[in-house]
C-alpha positions as CSV (number, residue, x, y, z in Angstrom):
1,M,-30.1,72.8,-15.4
2,D,-30.5,69.7,-13.3
3,T,-30.9,70.3,-9.4
4,P,-28.6,68.5,-7.1
5,E,-31.2,66.0,-6.2
6,K,-31.7,65.0,-9.9
7,Q,-28.0,64.7,-10.5
8,E,-27.0,60.9,-10.8
9,T,-24.3,59.8,-8.4
10,K,-21.9,57.4,-10.0
11,P,-21.0,54.4,-7.8
12,V,-17.4,54.4,-6.3
13,L,-15.7,51.4,-7.3
14,K,-13.2,50.0,-4.7
15,E,-9.9,49.1,-5.9
16,T,-9.2,45.4,-5.4
17,K,-5.6,44.3,-5.0
18,V,-4.6,41.1,-6.7
19,Q,-2.7,38.9,-4.2
20,P,0.4,37.4,-5.7
21,P,0.6,33.7,-5.6
22,E,2.1,32.2,-2.4
23,T,5.6,31.1,-2.9
24,K,7.5,28.6,-0.9
25,K,10.4,29.9,1.4
26,I,13.8,28.5,1.1
27,S,13.4,27.0,4.4
28,D,10.3,25.0,3.2
29,V,12.3,23.8,0.3
30,L,15.2,22.7,2.5
31,Q,12.8,20.8,4.9
32,T,12.0,18.4,2.0
33,A,15.4,17.1,2.0
34,Q,16.6,15.8,5.4
35,I,19.6,13.7,4.2
36,S,21.9,14.5,1.4
37,L,23.8,11.5,-0.2
38,D,26.6,11.7,-2.6
39,K,26.3,8.0,-3.3
40,Y,24.4,5.1,-1.9
41,D,27.5,3.7,-0.2
42,D,27.1,6.7,2.3
43,I,24.4,4.7,4.0
44,F,26.5,1.7,4.6
45,S,29.6,0.9,6.8
46,D,33.0,1.5,5.1
47,F,34.3,-1.5,6.9
48,D,32.0,-4.0,5.5
49,P,32.7,-5.0,1.7
50,S,29.4,-7.2,1.6
51,P,26.7,-6.3,-1.1
52,Y,24.0,-4.0,-0.1
53,A,21.5,-6.8,0.7
54,S,23.5,-8.0,3.8
55,R,26.1,-4.9,4.4
56,L,25.8,-3.2,7.6
57,L,24.5,0.3,7.9
58,S,26.8,3.0,8.9
59,Y,26.7,4.2,12.5
60,D,26.9,7.9,11.4
61,F,24.0,7.4,9.0
62,I,21.8,6.0,11.7
63,K,22.7,9.0,14.0
64,E,21.7,11.3,11.2
65,L,18.5,9.4,10.8
66,Y,17.7,10.1,14.3
67,R,18.2,13.8,13.8
68,R,16.8,14.4,10.7
69,Y,13.4,12.7,10.4
70,S,10.1,14.8,10.3
71,E,6.7,14.0,11.7
72,N,3.6,14.4,9.5
73,K,0.1,15.5,10.8
74,K,-0.8,11.7,11.4
75,G,2.3,11.4,13.6
76,E,4.1,9.2,11.1
77,Y,7.9,9.7,10.5
78,E,9.1,10.7,7.2
79,V,12.6,10.8,5.9
80,T,13.7,12.2,2.4
81,F,17.0,11.5,0.7
82,T,18.7,13.5,-2.1
83,V,20.8,11.7,-4.5
84,P,22.5,12.7,-7.7
85,K,20.2,12.1,-10.6
86,Q,22.8,10.2,-12.7
87,I,23.4,7.5,-10.2
88,R,19.8,6.9,-9.0
89,S,18.5,3.4,-9.1
90,Q,15.0,2.3,-8.0
91,K,16.0,-1.1,-7.4
92,I,18.8,0.0,-4.9
93,E,16.5,2.5,-3.2
94,E,13.9,-0.2,-2.6
95,L,16.5,-2.4,-1.2
96,I,17.8,0.5,1.1
97,K,14.2,1.0,2.5
98,K,14.1,-2.7,3.2
99,R,17.4,-2.6,5.0
100,I,16.5,0.3,7.1
101,K,13.3,-1.3,8.2
102,E,15.0,-4.6,8.9
103,F,17.6,-2.6,11.1
104,F,14.9,-1.2,13.3
105,K,12.9,-4.5,13.5
106,E,16.0,-6.1,14.8
107,K,16.3,-3.3,17.4
108,I,12.8,-4.0,18.4
109,K,13.5,-7.6,18.9
110,K,16.4,-7.0,21.2
111,I,14.2,-4.6,23.2
112,D,11.5,-7.2,23.4
113,R,14.1,-9.8,24.6
114,K,15.5,-7.3,27.1
115,A,11.9,-6.6,28.5
116,Q,11.3,-10.3,28.7
117,H,14.6,-10.9,30.5
118,L,13.7,-8.1,33.2
119,R,10.2,-9.7,33.7
120,N,11.7,-13.2,34.1
121,G,14.3,-11.6,36.7
122,G,11.5,-9.9,38.5
123,I,9.4,-13.1,38.8
124,I,12.5,-15.0,40.2
125,R,13.1,-12.3,42.9
126,L,9.5,-12.0,43.9
127,C,9.3,-15.9,44.2
128,F,12.4,-15.9,46.4
129,G,11.2,-13.1,48.5
130,L,7.8,-14.8,49.1
131,I,9.6,-18.1,49.9
132,I,11.8,-16.6,52.4
133,S,9.0,-14.5,53.9
134,V,7.2,-17.7,54.5
135,L,10.1,-19.5,56.0
136,I,10.6,-16.6,58.5
137,F,7.2,-17.3,60.1
138,I,7.6,-21.2,59.8
139,V,10.9,-21.6,61.3
140,P,10.5,-21.4,65.2
141,F,12.8,-19.6,67.6
142,L,14.5,-17.5,64.8
143,E,17.1,-15.4,66.3
144,L,16.6,-11.6,66.1
145,P,19.8,-10.8,64.2
146,F,19.0,-13.6,61.6
147,F,15.4,-12.4,61.5
148,T,16.4,-8.9,60.9
149,I,18.7,-9.9,58.0
150,L,16.1,-12.1,56.3
151,S,13.4,-9.3,56.7
152,V,15.6,-6.8,54.9
153,L,16.3,-9.4,52.3
154,V,12.7,-10.2,51.7
155,W,12.0,-6.4,51.5
156,Y,14.7,-6.1,48.8
157,L,13.7,-9.1,46.8
158,L,10.0,-8.1,46.6
159,W,10.7,-4.4,45.9
160,S,13.5,-5.1,43.2
161,G,11.4,-7.9,41.8
162,Y,8.4,-5.7,41.4
163,E,10.6,-3.0,39.7
164,L,12.0,-5.5,37.2
165,M,8.6,-6.9,36.3
166,F,6.8,-3.6,35.7
167,D,8.9,-0.5,35.9
168,G,12.0,-1.8,33.8
169,P,9.8,-2.8,30.8
170,E,7.9,0.4,31.0
171,K,11.0,2.5,30.9
172,I,12.1,1.0,27.7
173,K,8.8,1.2,26.1
174,S,9.2,4.7,24.8
175,K,12.4,3.5,22.9
176,R,10.5,0.7,21.4
177,Q,7.9,3.0,20.2
178,F,10.5,5.3,18.7
179,Y,12.1,2.3,16.7
180,H,8.6,1.1,15.7
181,K,7.9,4.5,14.1
182,F,11.0,4.1,11.8
183,V,9.8,0.7,10.7
184,M,6.5,2.2,9.7
185,A,8.1,5.4,8.5
186,K,7.9,6.7,4.7
187,Y,11.3,6.8,3.0
188,H,11.5,9.1,0.0
189,F,14.2,9.6,-2.7
190,M,14.5,12.7,-4.8
191,D,16.9,14.1,-7.3
192,E,19.5,16.3,-5.7
193,E,19.4,18.7,-8.7
194,E,15.7,19.2,-8.2
195,V,16.3,20.5,-4.7
196,V,19.1,22.6,-5.7
197,Q,16.9,24.2,-8.5
198,N,13.9,24.8,-6.2
199,I,16.2,26.5,-3.6
200,T,17.9,28.6,-6.4
201,S,14.5,29.8,-7.9
202,N,13.0,30.6,-4.7
203,S,15.9,32.6,-3.5
204,Y,15.5,35.0,-6.5
205,R,11.7,35.7,-5.8
């Protein structure tokens, strides 16, 4: 009979649990589709009968675009549209991407014109302020009330001119950056049925 020292001890095997594959949540699937379209006309104005190449974008669509974009790790904007599979057209979708980018490019141009207008107005006010300040010291025997009025006017022109030149354009700078991100954004189209199928399959897991 073997002694306890001579008895072989069998190694104890640890039970390893197999982790199930990670599945997407319904919320993850929903996030891939920001804007759902029943038809391409949803993007354009109902009051403009022009073809897509020149038709105005819908105000409601633009509002949804501001609300439903996503931002990737690089800080780039991304927008995904779902469209019924039977009406999808790659040609129209490329045209829509172009029209959206053109819309925001025009927005940027308007902001640039406004910023330049503010700078020009600031320069004019600063120049008038400097001219009047010089006149105050050049004109002899300037009466005190008149001197006080001109001094206040100089202060106002210099202060408001500086604000228009620097603070004004700086305040609209963030809006310009916002529009620029939509110009550089990635716009994706996908089948509506594919999203619905993904949501349905994930809801039963």
